[in-house]
C-alpha positions as CSV (number, residue, x, y, z in Angstrom):
1,M,71.3,-39.2,4.5
2,D,69.1,-36.4,3.3
3,A,65.4,-37.0,3.7
4,V,64.8,-36.3,0.0
5,M,67.2,-39.2,-0.9
6,R,65.1,-41.6,1.1
7,R,61.9,-40.9,-0.8
8,K,60.7,-43.8,-2.8
9,F,57.9,-41.9,-4.7
10,P,57.8,-38.3,-6.0
11,R,55.9,-35.8,-3.9
12,R,53.9,-32.8,-4.9
13,R,55.0,-29.3,-4.0
14,L,53.2,-28.2,-0.9
15,G,50.8,-25.3,-1.4
16,A,48.5,-25.5,1.7
17,D,48.6,-24.2,5.2
18,L,49.9,-27.2,7.0
19,G,48.8,-25.9,10.4
20,R,45.3,-25.6,9.2
21,A,45.5,-29.0,7.5
22,E,46.5,-30.6,10.8
23,Q,43.7,-28.8,12.6
24,V,41.2,-30.2,10.1
25,L,42.6,-33.7,10.5
26,F,42.1,-33.5,14.3
27,E,38.6,-32.2,13.9
28,E,37.7,-34.9,11.4
29,M,39.2,-37.7,13.6
30,E,37.1,-36.4,16.6
31,H,34.0,-36.5,14.3
32,A,34.9,-40.0,13.4
33,A,34.9,-40.9,17.1
34,E,31.5,-39.3,17.5
35,L,30.1,-41.5,14.7
36,L,30.9,-44.5,16.8
37,Q,28.1,-43.4,19.2
38,S,25.6,-42.0,16.6
39,E,25.7,-44.6,13.9
40,E,24.5,-48.2,14.4
41,D,26.6,-49.8,11.6
42,F,29.3,-51.5,13.7
43,G,31.7,-48.6,13.3
44,R,31.8,-48.6,9.5
45,S,30.9,-45.0,9.1
46,S,33.5,-44.0,11.7
47,V,36.3,-46.0,10.1
48,R,35.5,-44.7,6.6
49,H,35.4,-41.1,7.9
50,A,38.8,-41.6,9.6
51,I,40.4,-43.1,6.5
52,H,39.1,-40.3,4.3
53,A,40.5,-37.8,6.9
54,C,44.0,-39.4,6.9
55,Y,44.0,-39.7,3.1
56,S,43.1,-36.0,2.7
57,F,45.7,-34.9,5.1
58,L,48.5,-36.9,3.5
59,H,47.4,-35.7,0.1
60,V,47.7,-32.1,1.3
61,R,51.2,-33.0,2.8
62,G,52.2,-33.8,-0.8
63,L,52.4,-37.6,-0.6
64,S,52.1,-39.2,-4.0
65,G,49.1,-41.1,-5.3
66,Q,51.0,-44.4,-5.4
67,A,52.2,-44.1,-1.8
68,L,48.6,-43.4,-0.8
69,K,47.3,-46.5,-2.6
70,P,46.8,-48.6,0.6
71,L,44.4,-46.1,1.9
72,L,42.7,-45.8,-1.5
73,D,42.3,-49.6,-1.5
74,L,40.5,-49.4,1.8
75,I,38.2,-46.6,0.5
76,L,37.4,-48.6,-2.6
77,A,36.8,-51.8,-0.6
78,F,34.2,-50.0,1.5
79,E,32.6,-48.7,-1.7
80,S,32.4,-52.3,-3.0
81,R,30.8,-53.3,0.3
82,D,28.1,-50.6,-0.1
83,R,27.3,-52.2,-3.5
84,G,26.9,-55.6,-1.8
85,V,30.2,-56.9,-3.1
86,L,32.8,-58.4,-0.8
87,S,36.2,-57.1,-1.9
88,E,39.2,-59.4,-1.8
89,L,40.6,-57.1,0.8
90,F,37.9,-58.2,3.3
91,D,37.4,-61.7,2.2
92,P,39.0,-64.1,4.7
93,R,38.9,-66.9,2.1
94,A,40.8,-64.9,-0.6
95,K,44.4,-66.1,-1.1
96,R,47.2,-64.6,-3.2
97,G,46.4,-65.2,-6.9
98,S,43.1,-66.8,-6.1
99,V,39.5,-65.7,-5.5
100,S,38.4,-68.8,-3.4
101,G,36.7,-70.6,-6.2
102,R,35.0,-67.5,-7.7
103,K,35.8,-67.3,-11.4
104,W,35.2,-63.5,-11.5
105,S,35.3,-60.9,-8.7
106,R,32.6,-58.2,-8.9
107,S,34.8,-55.8,-7.0
108,L,36.1,-52.4,-8.2
109,A,39.4,-54.2,-9.1
110,A,37.5,-56.4,-11.5
111,A,35.7,-53.3,-13.0
112,E,39.2,-51.8,-13.6
113,I,40.2,-54.9,-15.6
114,K,37.0,-54.5,-17.7
115,I,37.4,-50.8,-18.4
116,H,41.1,-51.2,-19.3
117,A,40.6,-54.1,-21.6
118,A,37.6,-52.5,-23.4
119,A,39.6,-49.2,-23.8
120,C,42.6,-51.1,-25.3
121,M,40.2,-52.8,-27.7
122,D,38.5,-49.6,-28.6
123,A,41.9,-47.9,-29.2
124,L,43.1,-50.7,-31.5
125,M,39.9,-50.4,-33.5
126,D,40.6,-46.7,-33.9
127,T,43.9,-47.6,-35.5
128,G,42.1,-49.7,-38.1
129,V,42.3,-53.2,-36.5
130,A,39.1,-55.2,-37.1
131,K,36.8,-55.7,-34.1
132,D,37.3,-59.5,-33.7
133,E,41.1,-59.2,-34.1
134,A,41.2,-56.2,-31.6
135,A,39.3,-58.2,-29.0
136,A,41.5,-61.3,-29.6
137,R,44.7,-59.3,-29.2
138,V,43.6,-57.8,-25.9
139,A,42.4,-61.1,-24.6
140,R,45.8,-62.7,-25.3
141,Q,47.5,-60.0,-23.3
142,T,45.3,-60.3,-20.3
143,G,46.9,-63.6,-19.4
144,K,49.8,-61.7,-17.8
145,W,47.9,-58.7,-16.3
146,P,47.9,-58.4,-12.5
147,R,44.5,-59.5,-11.3
148,F,42.9,-61.6,-8.6
149,S,40.7,-63.8,-10.8
150,E,42.0,-67.0,-12.3
151,G,39.3,-67.0,-15.0
152,H,40.3,-67.1,-18.6
153,I,39.4,-63.9,-20.6
154,K,38.3,-64.6,-24.1
155,G,38.0,-62.2,-27.1
156,T,34.2,-62.4,-26.9
157,T,34.4,-61.4,-23.2
158,V,36.4,-58.3,-24.1
159,A,34.1,-57.4,-27.0
160,N,31.1,-57.8,-24.7
161,W,32.7,-55.6,-22.1
162,R,33.2,-52.8,-24.7
163,D,29.6,-53.2,-26.1
164,E,28.2,-53.0,-22.6
165,L,30.1,-49.9,-21.7
166,L,29.1,-48.2,-24.9
167,Q,25.4,-48.9,-24.2
168,R,25.5,-47.1,-20.9
169,V,24.2,-43.6,-20.5
170,R,26.7,-40.8,-21.4
171,D,27.2,-39.6,-17.8
172,D,27.8,-43.1,-16.4
173,R,31.1,-43.0,-14.4
174,E,32.5,-46.3,-15.8
175,R,31.6,-45.3,-19.4
176,K,33.4,-41.9,-18.9
177,R,36.5,-43.7,-17.6
178,F,36.4,-46.1,-20.5
179,E,36.1,-43.3,-23.1
180,Q,38.8,-41.2,-21.4
181,R,41.2,-44.1,-21.4
182,S,40.5,-45.1,-25.0
183,A,41.2,-41.5,-26.0
184,M,44.5,-41.5,-24.1
185,F,45.5,-44.7,-26.0
186,S,44.4,-43.5,-29.4
187,Q,44.9,-39.7,-29.6
188,G,48.1,-37.6,-29.5
189,P,51.7,-38.1,-30.5
190,R,52.4,-40.7,-27.8
191,A,49.2,-42.7,-28.2
192,K,50.8,-45.6,-29.9
193,E,53.4,-45.9,-27.2
194,R,50.8,-45.6,-24.5
195,L,48.6,-48.3,-26.0
196,S,51.6,-50.7,-26.4
197,E,52.5,-50.2,-22.7
198,A,48.8,-50.5,-21.6
199,L,48.5,-53.8,-23.4
200,R,51.8,-55.1,-21.9
201,I,51.3,-54.2,-18.3
202,G,47.6,-54.0,-17.9
203,P,45.8,-51.7,-15.3
204,V,48.2,-50.7,-12.6
205,L,45.9,-50.2,-9.6
206,T,44.2,-53.6,-9.2
207,G,46.4,-54.9,-6.5
208,G,46.4,-58.3,-8.2
209,V,49.3,-60.7,-8.9
210,R,51.1,-60.4,-12.2
211,R,51.1,-63.7,-14.2
212,R,53.3,-65.3,-16.8
213,G,51.7,-64.9,-20.2
214,P,52.1,-63.9,-23.8
215,E,54.0,-60.8,-24.8
216,K,52.9,-60.4,-28.4
217,T,50.5,-57.7,-29.2
């Protein structure tokens, strides 16, 4: 069977010098090994550097974003750790569909839920839906979104998330992501379709478990 037929995800057209990309990978992996000797952090710097090197090489090779998600999950888990948050990926107590008694995870996956929900609410308001109703509609949909937390999301929670993001400084990274996503769901000829899909499936990169829940929007 042709190799192209076996591909499960689309791949980008290659535009880089692959020989050079391989050389860079080898050099970065050697540097990662050196970090084991120079950094006293139990190898974390070395591992992070190696993961980034592999991610960058595979990206240059044309592998799609979805196929690279396992490496991206590792990178985000290390970023969570730097913020003092134990990601579900590294939590030995975390089980599928559970967060070991924690109602809400403070990991980057949880931040993705917040940004997505707030953006959906903001987009609904742009279409003329009242604030309380927009928050309630989003909250109803979150019951089926893929996420680790088993906590119940209320309309007031969604509204508070939106208010909190809007109160952040303009160049805050999460606020920018919120505003960009809200614009995607509320502007352009396909905005209505995108918003409907966003409400139905929720954020796609949380790594959580999809739940049974309401379909009405």
